C-alpha positions in Angstrom: 31.5 14.2 -35.0 29.6 15.9 -32.4 26.4 15.2 -33.0 25.0 18.5 -33.6 27.1 19.2 -36.4 26.5 15.5 -37.9 23.2 17.2 -38.5 24.8 20.1 -39.5 26.7 17.9 -42.4 24.1 16.6 -43.9 22.5 19.6 -45.8 24.2 21.6 -48.1 24.8 25.6 -47.9 20.8 26.0 -48.9 19.8 23.2 -46.4 19.1 20.6 -48.0 20.7 18.3 -48.1 20.3 14.2 -48.2 16.3 13.2 -47.1 15.7 16.6 -50.1 16.9 14.1 -52.4 15.4 11.3 -51.0 11.6 13.0 -50.9 12.5 15.7 -53.6 11.1 19.9 -52.6 7.7 21.3 -53.1 6.6 24.6 -53.5 5.9 26.4 -50.6 2.0 26.7 -50.1 -0.3 30.3 -50.7 -0.2 31.4 -46.9 -3.1 33.1 -47.2 -6.3 33.5 -44.9 -9.0 32.2 -47.0 -13.2 31.3 -47.0 -11.5 27.8 -46.8 -8.4 28.2 -44.5 -11.3 30.0 -42.2 -13.6 26.8 -42.8 -11.1 24.5 -42.7 -8.8 25.8 -39.1 -12.3 26.7 -37.6 -12.1 23.2 -35.0 -9.2 24.0 -34.3 -9.4 27.7 -33.1 -11.8 26.6 -30.7 -8.8 23.8 -29.1 -6.7 27.5 -28.6 -9.5 30.2 -28.0 -9.0 30.5 -24.8 -4.9 31.3 -24.9 -5.4 33.0 -28.8 -7.3 35.5 -29.8 -9.5 35.4 -32.6 -7.7 38.6 -34.1 -4.7 36.5 -34.1 -5.8 33.5 -35.3 -5.2 34.7 -39.4 -1.5 34.3 -39.1 -1.0 31.0 -37.3 -4.4 29.4 -39.4 -3.0 29.5 -43.5 0.5 27.7 -41.5 -1.9 25.0 -39.3 -3.7 24.7 -42.5 -0.9 24.0 -45.0 1.2 22.2 -42.2 -1.5 19.7 -41.7 -1.8 19.1 -45.5 1.9 18.7 -46.2 1.8 15.9 -43.5 -0.3 14.1 -45.0 1.2 14.1 -48.3 4.7 13.1 -47.4 3.6 10.4 -44.6 5.2 12.9 -42.4 4.0 13.0 -37.9 4.6 15.3 -36.0 5.6 14.9 -32.1 4.7 17.0 -29.9 6.3 18.3 -26.7 4.1 19.4 -23.9 6.5 22.6 -23.5 5.6 23.4 -27.0 3.6 26.1 -27.9 0.0 25.3 -27.7 -0.7 26.4 -31.8 1.5 23.5 -32.4 0.1 21.3 -28.9 -3.1 21.4 -30.6 -3.1 22.2 -34.0 -0.9 19.9 -36.2 0.7 17.6 -33.2 -0.2 14.1 -34.0 1.5 12.8 -30.8 2.0 14.8 -27.1 4.0 14.1 -24.3 7.6 13.9 -22.6 10.9 13.8 -23.7 11.0 9.5 -24.3 7.3 8.7 -24.6 7.1 10.5 -28.0 10.4 8.5 -29.4 8.4 5.6 -28.6 5.0 6.3 -29.5 6.7 7.1 -33.1 8.6 3.6 -32.9 4.7 2.7 -34.0 2.7 5.0 -35.9 3.1 4.0 -39.8 4.9 7.1 -41.2 8.3 8.1 -43.3 9.0 10.8 -42.0 9.1 12.2 -37.7 8.8 16.0 -38.0 10.5 16.8 -33.8 9.1 19.3 -32.3 10.5 19.7 -29.0 15.0 19.7 -28.6 17.4 18.0 -30.7 18.5 14.8 -28.0 14.9 14.6 -28.3 15.4 13.7 -32.0 18.0 11.9 -32.0 16.3 9.4 -29.2 13.5 9.5 -32.2 16.4 8.4 -34.5 17.6 6.0 -31.5 14.2 4.3 -31.9 13.3 4.5 -35.4 16.6 3.9 -37.3 14.5 3.4 -40.2 12.3 6.9 -40.5 13.8 9.6 -41.4 14.1 12.8 -38.2 13.6 16.1 -39.2 14.1 19.1 -36.1 12.8 22.5 -37.8 15.3 24.3 -36.4 19.0 22.4 -35.3 19.7 25.3 -32.5 17.0 23.6 -30.2 19.7 22.6 -27.8 19.3 22.1 -23.8 21.7 23.8 -21.4 21.6 19.9 -19.7 22.3 17.7 -22.8 24.8 20.3 -23.1 26.9 19.8 -20.4 27.9 16.8 -20.3 29.9 14.9 -23.1 30.7 10.7 -24.1 33.8 12.0 -23.1 33.3 13.3 -19.7 31.2 9.6 -19.0 34.8 8.1 -20.3 36.9 10.2 -17.8 34.6 9.6 -15.3 35.0 5.9 -15.4 38.7 6.1 -14.9 38.4 7.9 -12.1 35.6 5.2 -10.3 36.3 1.8 -12.0 33.3 -0.1 -11.8 30.3 2.7 -9.8 27.5 2.2 -12.6 26.7 5.3 -14.8 23.0 6.5 -15.2 22.1 8.4 -17.4 19.3 10.7 -17.3 17.2 10.2 -21.0 17.7 14.2 -21.3 20.9 13.9 -22.7 23.0 13.0 -26.2 23.3 9.8 -28.0 27.0 10.3 -27.6 25.9 10.4 -23.5 23.8 7.3 -23.6 26.1 5.8 -25.6 29.2 5.5 -23.3 26.4 4.7 -20.3 25.0 1.8 -18.7 22.0 2.6 -18.8 19.0 5.4 -19.2 15.8 6.4 -16.6 13.1 8.9 -16.8 12.7 11.8 -14.0 9.9 8.9 -12.8 11.4 5.9 -12.5 15.1 7.2 -11.5 14.4 5.6 -8.3 13.5 2.5 -10.0 16.6 2.3 -12.5 19.0 3.0 -9.1 18.0 0.6 -7.7 18.4 -1.9 -10.2 22.0 -2.4 -9.1 23.9 -4.6 -6.4 27.2 -1.5 -6.2 26.3 0.8 -3.8 27.3 4.1 -5.8 25.5 4.6 -8.5 26.2 7.7 -10.6 22.7 9.3 -12.2 24.0 12.7 -14.0 23.6 15.1 -15.5 21.5 17.0 -13.8 22.5 17.3 -10.4 19.3 18.7 -8.7 17.1 15.2 -10.2 20.2 13.2 -8.9 19.8 15.2 -5.2 16.1 14.4 -4.9 16.4 10.8 -6.2 19.2 10.1 -2.9 16.6 11.1 -0.8 14.2 8.5 -1.6 17.7 5.3 -1.3 20.3 4.1 0.8 22.5 3.9 -2.6 25.0 6.8 -2.5 24.4 9.3 -5.4 27.6 10.3 -7.6 26.4 13.8 -9.0 27.5 15.7 -12.2 26.8 19.7 -12.3 24.4 19.7 -15.1 20.7 21.9 -14.2 18.0 22.3 -16.7 17.5 26.5 -17.1 14.2 26.6 -16.7 14.0 24.3 -13.5 17.2 25.5 -11.3 15.3 29.3 -11.6 12.5 28.8 -9.6 13.0 29.2 -5.6 11.2 28.0 -2.2 11.0 32.0 -1.5 9.5 32.5 -4.8 6.7 29.1 -4.2 6.1 29.8 -0.4 5.0 33.4 -1.9 2.8 32.1 -3.4 1.7 29.6 -0.2 1.2 33.1 1.9 -1.1 35.0 -0.6 -2.7 31.8 -1.2 -2.8 28.7 1.3 -5.1 27.0 -1.2 -2.5 26.9 -4.2 -1.3 23.2 -4.6 2.1 23.2 -5.6 3.4 20.8 -7.9 7.5 20.6 -9.2 9.4 18.6 -11.4 12.0 17.1 -10.0 14.8 19.1 -11.7 14.0 21.7 -9.5 16.4 22.1 -6.5 15.6 20.5 -3.7 14.8 22.7 -1.7 12.0 24.2 -4.4 11.1 20.1 -3.9 11.0 20.4 -0.6 8.1 22.8 -0.1 5.7 21.9 -2.4 3.3 19.4 -1.8 3.9 17.0 -4.8 7.1 16.3 -7.9 7.0 14.2 -10.0 8.0 14.4 -14.3 5.8 15.8 -16.6 3.4 12.9 -17.3 2.8 12.6 -13.5 2.4 16.1 -13.0 -0.1 16.6 -15.6 -2.2 13.8 -14.6 -2.1 15.1 -10.7 -3.5 18.5 -11.9 -6.4 16.7 -14.8 -7.0 14.8 -11.3 -8.0 17.8 -9.1 -11.5 18.9 -8.5 -13.2 21.9 -10.1 -11.5 25.6 -8.7 -8.5 23.5 -7.4 -5.8 26.0 -8.1 -2.4 24.8 -9.4 1.0 26.2 -10.0 3.2 23.8 -11.8 7.1 24.2 -11.2 7.7 24.1 -14.6 7.9 25.6 -18.3 4.7 27.8 -18.5 3.5 26.2 -21.7 2.2 23.2 -20.2 -0.1 24.5 -18.1 -1.5 26.3 -21.1 -1.5 23.0 -23.2 -3.6 20.7 -20.8 -5.8 23.2 -19.4 -8.5 21.7 -21.2 -8.2 18.2 -20.5 -8.1 20.0 -16.2 -11.5 21.0 -16.7 -12.3 23.5 -14.0 -8.6 23.8 -12.3 -7.2 27.3 -12.5 -3.6 27.6 -13.5 -1.3 30.0 -11.6 1.8 30.4 -13.6 5.2 31.6 -12.9 6.2 31.9 -16.3 9.7 30.5 -17.0 9.8 30.2 -20.5 12.5 28.0 -22.7 14.4 29.3 -25.1 15.3 26.9 -26.9 12.1 24.8 -26.8 10.6 27.7 -29.0 12.9 28.5 -31.6 10.5 25.5 -33.4 7.6 27.5 -34.7 4.8 26.9 -36.6 6.8 28.7 -40.1 9.8 26.4 -39.3 7.2 23.7 -38.9 6.7 23.9 -43.0 9.6 25.3 -43.7 11.0 21.9 -42.5 8.2 19.5 -44.4 8.8 21.5 -48.0 12.3 21.7 -47.9 13.4 18.3 -45.8 15.4 19.9 -44.0 17.0 19.9 -41.2 17.8 16.1 -40.8 18.5 14.6 -37.3 20.9 11.7 -37.8 23.4 9.1 -35.1 26.1 7.2 -35.8 25.6 3.6 -36.6 28.6 2.5 -34.2 27.3 5.2 -31.3 23.1 4.5 -31.9 23.7 1.0 -31.6 25.4 1.7 -27.8 22.9 3.9 -26.6 20.2 2.4 -27.9 21.0 -0.2 -24.9 21.2 2.0 -22.4 17.6 2.8 -23.6 16.3 -0.5 -24.1 17.3 -1.4 -21.1 15.7 0.9 -18.7 12.8 -0.3 -21.0 13.6 -4.0 -19.9 13.7 -2.5 -16.5 10.5 -1.2 -16.8 7.8 -3.7 -18.1 9.8 -6.8 -16.1 
């Protein structure tokens, strides 16, 4: 059964399902901007005041207040990807980071429930690494163009056509795809994972641009798949060179999911965490253009003190499906639960663990 369909199958007609049976449903909190709500969320507004006008905070604050109260009562942890909007990232998240980092950190947290503020494959990965926890995603439709570009059946066909060639799969994939892979990789360790095989030829899938960028750093022959991130594939070298021409002081920092010609004209290319480290390490007054989903710049501005971010604003429509009202709805009604078939989960977990063990050895 397809993983998204399986997730939907866990819900009834009104969205109630097994998680609601296990944990119960509570009444929807009152969502008024009272003096109490204003007082108890004031310190949180300070984190996002640069991005959310004061006149708009009364819209967000009741949700922030209700979510933070209910997650404690539910013994729930909220995981927020770097591409979440600031009111989610700074005001309700317990753990923030990239997809694998979130799943690994969630495994360490003493919580019964994970609310995944990201996309579906991230929720699956959290379930793989924390099978004993209940994993919820506020909107089951939050998918990913890259993850949806390939299936487990596709990999089985690739193996038939190229027997003996190792398959390295990017973590931005479904559990079904991970289960058919030899090992997973991230954008930061892809070169190391590829070079861990004795074979002269290796599949690195599904992101074609990540594979092409990795191919320039290894002597291995890299076989690719035509999968792309719809955010990163839209950037062009001409666009970035125009920024440079307008202001040569701008430092361009690109994610390796971008086309190779974009990476070539960048000052630095790295994973999400690598991009953040680069930006945070710049001196006050520096100008940095993050070639990625534009919410990330907003979320790290306070950490990168004095750095001016230039924002070519490419938004991920799937990430933006996750909102404060949907997070609250998920906690109140215990929906939408993400699960993975145990057989698939075991094989997929092994692919992730091989990567983690490679990283630490």
